KEKE-3310 file (N, C-alpha, C; in steps of 0.2 Angstrom, whole numbers, plus 5000, padded with zeros to 4 digits):
npx = (4209:4206:4221:4223:4215:4217:4223:4215:4203:4206:4204:4195:4184:4192:4188:4173:4170:4177:4177:4168:4157:4159:4162:4151:4147:4158:4152:4143:4152:4162:4152:4149:4161:4160:4150:4155:4167:4162:4165:4179:4181:4176:4181:4192:4195:4189:4199:4211:4207:4205:4219:4223:4216:4225:4235:4236:4229:4239:4250:4244:4246:4259:4259:4261:4251:4235:4218:4207:4201:4201:4196:4204:4203:4213:4214:4221:4232:4244:4245:4238:4242:4252:4242:4236:4225:4227:4222:4225:4224:4222:4226:4221:4225:4219:4225:4226:4232:4244:4249:4260:4264:4263:4250:4245:4238:4237:4225:4218:4207:4206:4195:4187:4195:4200:4194:4192:4209:4210:4202:4211:4225:4218:4217:4230:4233:4222:4225:4235:4229:4224:4236:4246:4242:4235:4241:4253:4253:4240:4232:4236:4228:4218:4215:4216:4205:4195:4196:4191:4175:4175:4182:4172:4162:4169:4169:4156:4157:4164:4157:4146:4150:4154:4146:4150:4164:4162:4158:4168:4178:4191:4190:4181:4189:4201:4207:4194:4188:4171:4167:4173:4178:4174:4184:4183:4192:4203:4221:4225:4214:4199:4186:4175:4161:4161:4159:4149:4148:4132:4133:4140:4145:4146:4153:4165:4170:4172:4178:4184:4191:4191)
npy = (4791:4788:4784:4783:4796:4811:4826:4839:4834:4828:4840:4845:4838:4839:4855:4851:4842:4850:4862:4871:4884:4879:4891:4899:4891:4898:4909:4909:4908:4920:4929:4926:4928:4943:4947:4946:4953:4966:4980:4981:4979:4988:4998:5000:4997:5012:5019:5018:5026:5038:5041:5041:5053:5062:5063:5067:5080:5086:5086:5095:5104:5108:5110:5101:5094:5095:5097:5085:5074:5060:5046:5028:5013:5000:4983:4970:4959:4953:4953:4941:4930:4928:4925:4936:4948:4960:4978:4993:5011:5025:5043:5053:5070:5082:5076:5063:5046:5055:5059:5066:5065:5052:5048:5038:5022:5007:4993:4978:4965:4952:4947:4943:4935:4925:4910:4908:4906:4895:4886:4884:4879:4868:4861:4860:4848:4840:4839:4829:4818:4816:4812:4820:4827:4839:4853:4864:4875:4876:4877:4888:4897:4895:4898:4912:4914:4911:4922:4934:4934:4935:4947:4956:4954:4961:4974:4976:4978:4989:4999:5001:5005:5018:5030:5033:5037:5050:5056:5059:5070:5070:5071:5081:5091:5089:5097:5096:5091:5096:5087:5074:5057:5040:5026:5008:4994:4983:4988:5002:4999:4992:4994:4999:5009:5016:5028:5040:5056:5067:5074:5073:5061:5052:5059:5061:5049:5044:5031:5025:5009:5006)
npz = (4776:4757:4750:4736:4731:4723:4722:4719:4724:4735:4742:4738:4746:4761:4762:4763:4772:4784:4782:4775:4781:4794:4800:4804:4815:4826:4828:4841:4850:4847:4852:4864:4869:4868:4875:4889:4890:4884:4891:4892:4880:4869:4877:4873:4859:4858:4864:4856:4846:4853:4853:4840:4838:4845:4843:4829:4832:4838:4829:4820:4827:4825:4813:4804:4798:4789:4788:4795:4783:4780:4790:4789:4793:4792:4787:4791:4782:4784:4797:4799:4795:4803:4815:4822:4824:4821:4816:4808:4812:4800:4799:4787:4779:4768:4756:4758:4754:4747:4758:4769:4783:4792:4804:4813:4823:4831:4834:4842:4836:4842:4850:4841:4830:4838:4838:4824:4823:4832:4825:4815:4820:4822:4809:4805:4811:4808:4796:4791:4790:4774:4767:4764:4753:4759:4763:4772:4767:4759:4769:4774:4765:4764:4778:4776:4767:4774:4784:4780:4781:4797:4798:4791:4801:4811:4805:4806:4821:4823:4815:4826:4835:4830:4833:4848:4844:4838:4849:4856:4864:4860:4846:4845:4846:4839:4821:4808:4793:4784:4779:4782:4782:4788:4786:4783:4778:4766:4766:4760:4748:4744:4752:4765:4770:4786:4791:4784:4779:4778:4769:4759:4756:4747:4736:4743:4745:4732:4720:4728:4730:4719)
capx = (4208:4211:4228:4221:4214:4220:4225:4208:4199:4208:4205:4184:4186:4195:4185:4166:4170:4181:4180:4165:4150:4163:4164:4146:4146:4160:4146:4141:4157:4161:4146:4150:4167:4161:4147:4159:4172:4162:4165:4184:4183:4175:4183:4201:4193:4189:4206:4214:4206:4207:4225:4223:4213:4225:4241:4232:4228:4246:4253:4241:4247:4264:4258:4263:4246:4231:4213:4208:4196:4198:4200:4203:4203:4215:4213:4231:4235:4250:4245:4232:4247:4254:4239:4234:4220:4228:4219:4230:4221:4225:4221:4224:4221:4216:4230:4224:4237:4248:4249:4266:4263:4259:4247:4242:4239:4235:4219:4218:4201:4206:4190:4182:4198:4201:4191:4198:4214:4210:4201:4217:4227:4215:4216:4234:4232:4218:4228:4241:4225:4228:4242:4251:4238:4234:4249:4252:4253:4235:4228:4236:4225:4212:4213:4216:4199:4189:4197:4187:4169:4177:4183:4164:4162:4173:4166:4151:4157:4166:4150:4140:4157:4157:4143:4153:4168:4161:4156:4173:4181:4198:4188:4178:4196:4203:4201:4193:4186:4165:4167:4175:4171:4178:4183:4185:4196:4211:4227:4223:4211:4193:4185:4167:4158:4158:4152:4148:4145:4128:4129:4146:4150:4147:4158:4174:4174:4172:4184:4188:4192:4190)
capy = (4794:4784:4787:4785:4803:4814:4836:4842:4828:4830:4846:4845:4832:4845:4859:4849:4840:4852:4870:4877:4883:4880:4899:4899:4887:4903:4915:4909:4911:4928:4934:4928:4933:4951:4950:4943:4958:4972:4985:4982:4977:4996:5004:4998:5003:5021:5022:5019:5032:5043:5043:5044:5061:5067:5063:5072:5085:5089:5087:5102:5112:5108:5111:5097:5090:5098:5095:5080:5073:5053:5041:5022:5006:4993:4975:4970:4951:4951:4950:4936:4926:4927:4924:4941:4952:4968:4984:5000:5014:5030:5049:5058:5077:5082:5073:5056:5042:5055:5064:5060:5064:5048:5048:5029:5020:5000:4990:4970:4962:4946:4943:4940:4931:4919:4905:4907:4904:4889:4884:4883:4876:4860:4861:4858:4842:4835:4836:4822:4812:4817:4809:4827:4832:4846:4856:4869:4882:4877:4880:4896:4902:4894:4904:4921:4918:4912:4928:4940:4933:4936:4956:4959:4954:4967:4981:4979:4980:4996:5003:5001:5012:5025:5037:5034:5039:5055:5061:5062:5079:5073:5069:5087:5096:5088:5101:5090:5095:5095:5082:5070:5051:5034:5019:5000:4989:4981:4993:5005:4994:4992:4996:5002:5017:5016:5035:5046:5064:5063:5079:5074:5054:5050:5064:5059:5040:5040:5029:5020:5001:5005)
capz = (4769:4752:4747:4731:4729:4719:4728:4720:4728:4744:4744:4740:4753:4766:4762:4764:4780:4790:4782:4775:4784:4801:4805:4810:4823:4830:4831:4847:4854:4848:4856:4872:4871:4868:4881:4894:4890:4882:4895:4888:4870:4867:4878:4869:4853:4857:4865:4850:4843:4856:4854:4834:4840:4848:4837:4823:4834:4840:4821:4816:4829:4823:4808:4798:4795:4788:4792:4792:4779:4779:4794:4786:4797:4787:4789:4789:4779:4787:4803:4800:4795:4812:4822:4826:4823:4821:4812:4807:4810:4801:4799:4784:4778:4761:4752:4758:4753:4747:4765:4768:4789:4796:4809:4814:4829:4829:4837:4839:4835:4844:4852:4836:4826:4840:4835:4816:4824:4834:4821:4808:4821:4823:4802:4805:4814:4802:4787:4792:4787:4768:4766:4762:4749:4760:4767:4779:4765:4758:4777:4774:4759:4768:4782:4774:4765:4779:4790:4774:4787:4802:4796:4789:4807:4814:4803:4808:4828:4820:4813:4830:4839:4830:4836:4853:4845:4835:4852:4860:4866:4855:4840:4842:4846:4832:4815:4802:4786:4787:4772:4782:4783:4791:4781:4785:4773:4768:4767:4753:4745:4744:4759:4765:4772:4792:4794:4779:4780:4777:4762:4754:4757:4741:4734:4745:4743:4724:4717:4734:4729:4711)
cpx = (4211:4216:4228:4218:4218:4220:4218:4203:4198:4205:4197:4183:4186:4192:4175:4167:4173:4182:4175:4159:4155:4161:4156:4146:4152:4158:4144:4148:4160:4156:4148:4157:4166:4158:4150:4166:4169:4165:4172:4186:4181:4178:4191:4201:4192:4195:4210:4214:4207:4214:4226:4220:4219:4233:4240:4231:4237:4253:4248:4244:4254:4266:4261:4256:4242:4223:4211:4203:4194:4201:4200:4208:4205:4216:4219:4233:4238:4249:4240:4236:4251:4250:4237:4230:4223:4227:4224:4224:4226:4223:4224:4221:4219:4219:4231:4230:4243:4250:4255:4267:4259:4256:4243:4242:4235:4230:4220:4212:4201:4199:4186:4185:4201:4198:4193:4204:4215:4208:4206:4221:4226:4217:4222:4234:4227:4222:4232:4236:4224:4233:4247:4249:4235:4240:4248:4250:4246:4231:4229:4231:4220:4209:4213:4207:4194:4190:4192:4179:4169:4179:4176:4163:4164:4173:4162:4150:4160:4163:4147:4144:4156:4153:4146:4161:4169:4160:4161:4176:4186:4196:4185:4184:4197:4199:4202:4187:4177:4163:4170:4173:4177:4176:4184:4186:4202:4215:4226:4221:4204:4191:4175:4167:4157:4156:4153:4145:4140:4125:4136:4148:4150:4153:4165:4177:4174:4176:4186:4186:4190:4195)
cpy = (4790:4787:4787:4792:4808:4822:4837:4837:4828:4835:4847:4844:4836:4849:4857:4848:4846:4860:4874:4876:4883:4885:4899:4898:4894:4909:4916:4911:4916:4931:4932:4928:4941:4953:4949:4951:4966:4978:4988:4984:4984:4999:5003:5001:5011:5022:5023:5024:5039:5045:5044:5051:5066:5067:5070:5078:5090:5090:5092:5107:5112:5112:5107:5094:5096:5095:5088:5079:5063:5048:5034:5017:5002:4987:4971:4961:4948:4948:4944:4930:4923:4928:4929:4944:4960:4972:4989:5005:5021:5037:5051:5067:5076:5079:5067:5052:5046:5060:5062:5062:5057:5049:5039:5025:5012:4998:4982:4971:4954:4942:4942:4935:4925:4912:4904:4903:4898:4886:4880:4879:4866:4857:4855:4851:4839:4834:4831:4813:4812:4815:4813:4828:4837:4846:4861:4876:4881:4879:4886:4902:4899:4899:4911:4923:4916:4919:4932:4938:4935:4947:4957:4959:4961:4973:4982:4981:4987:5002:5005:5005:5018:5030:5038:5038:5048:5060:5062:5066:5076:5073:5079:5093:5096:5094:5096:5094:5092:5088:5072:5061:5046:5028:5014:4996:4987:4987:4995:5003:4996:4993:4999:5007:5016:5022:5039:5052:5063:5069:5075:5066:5052:5051:5061:5052:5038:5037:5024:5014:5000:5000)
cpz = (4764:4751:4740:4727:4730:4725:4727:4722:4733:4745:4744:4745:4761:4766:4765:4768:4784:4789:4781:4778:4792:4805:4808:4815:4829:4832:4836:4852:4852:4852:4862:4876:4872:4875:4887:4896:4887:4883:4889:4882:4868:4869:4874:4863:4855:4861:4862:4846:4847:4857:4845:4835:4842:4845:4832:4826:4834:4833:4818:4820:4830:4816:4800:4795:4796:4793:4789:4788:4779:4785:4791:4791:4793:4791:4787:4787:4783:4794:4803:4798:4801:4818:4824:4822:4823:4815:4812:4807:4807:4800:4795:4780:4768:4756:4751:4758:4752:4754:4767:4777:4791:4801:4810:4820:4829:4833:4835:4842:4838:4847:4847:4832:4828:4838:4829:4818:4827:4829:4815:4812:4823:4814:4802:4807:4810:4797:4785:4790:4781:4764:4760:4756:4750:4765:4769:4774:4762:4766:4776:4771:4761:4773:4780:4770:4770:4783:4786:4780:4794:4802:4794:4796:4812:4810:4805:4818:4827:4820:4819:4835:4836:4830:4842:4851:4842:4841:4858:4860:4861:4848:4839:4844:4840:4825:4811:4798:4786:4782:4776:4783:4785:4786:4782:4778:4771:4765:4758:4748:4745:4752:4759:4771:4781:4794:4786:4781:4775:4767:4758:4753:4749:4736:4738:4745:4734:4723:4720:4730:4722:4708)
residu = (MET:SER:THR:LEU:MET:ASP:LYS:GLN:ALA:ALA:MET:ARG:ASP:PHE:LEU:GLN:ASN:HIS:VAL:LEU:ASP:ARG:TRP:GLN:TYR:ASP:LEU:ILE:GLU:ILE:ASP:GLN:ARG:TYR:ASN:ALA:LYS:LYS:ASP:TYR:ILE:GLU:SER:SER:PHE:CYS:TYR:ALA:PHE:ASP:GLU:LEU:TRP:THR:GLN:ALA:PHE:MET:GLN:GLN:GLN:GLN:GLY:SER:LYS:GLY:GLU:ILE:HIS:THR:ILE:TYR:VAL:SER:TYR:LEU:ARG:THR:SER:ILE:MET:GLU:ASN:ARG:ALA:THR:TYR:ARG:ILE:ASP:ALA:TYR:ASP:GLU:ASN:TRP:PHE:LEU:ASP:ARG:THR:GLU:CYS:SER:VAL:LEU:TRP:ASP:ALA:ASP:PHE:ILE:PHE:ALA:PRO:LEU:PHE:ARG:ARG:MET:GLU:GLU:LEU:GLU:LYS:ILE:LYS:SER:ALA:TYR:ALA:ARG:LYS:ILE:THR:SER:MET:ASP:ILE:GLU:ARG:ILE:LYS:GLN:MET:GLU:ALA:ILE:LYS:TYR:HIS:LEU:LEU:ALA:VAL:GLU:PHE:MET:ARG:SER:ILE:VAL:PRO:VAL:LEU:LEU:GLU:SER:PRO:GLY:TYR:ARG:LYS:MET:THR:LYS:SER:PRO:LYS:ILE:CYS:LEU:LEU:ALA:GLY:GLU:TYR:ARG:ASP:GLN:CYS:GLU:VAL:LEU:TYR:PRO:ASN:PRO:ASP:SER:ALA:ASN:GLU:GLU:THR:SER:GLY:VAL:GLY:ALA)
# end
């Protein structure tokens, strides 16, 4: 790598040769990981929600939680910084983000994000060829940008399992609004609808991510 290359040129070269489109090669590995541990992955996701339904039901029995209106699955950038793919799942009553009674569980999506974390470790080694023009901070920013692609894969996985979640005994037992909807996105930020109530999803999610 030429020592005469400036920071911007070095970054362009680094992205072009070592980052752009590389995530597509991880899709095969992610699919293999999923198929190899399909039952475990799906059951661990469902188990996290079973814990959430139970927690919400107990709070309702105690009178500290109203009927559930919104389930929000949060993508946590801070966990990505620590090479963990942890999602926080919250159950909110009609007060939504003003709901004072915390009802949340955590779920790990490492089977999707593991290839990303490994690639970023490899980039740390490759950057030495760029005469300090590429820093660990640059790679951290790249990781956060690349992670969004993997988050979208996680959202599709979640969406595929929603029908199972809605049939669970814990979900049926929990008191919930007829307008309940499940959302996934960054913590209290832009999100996608995983499950809209057919009659009222637009009303429930109006303004989300605005």
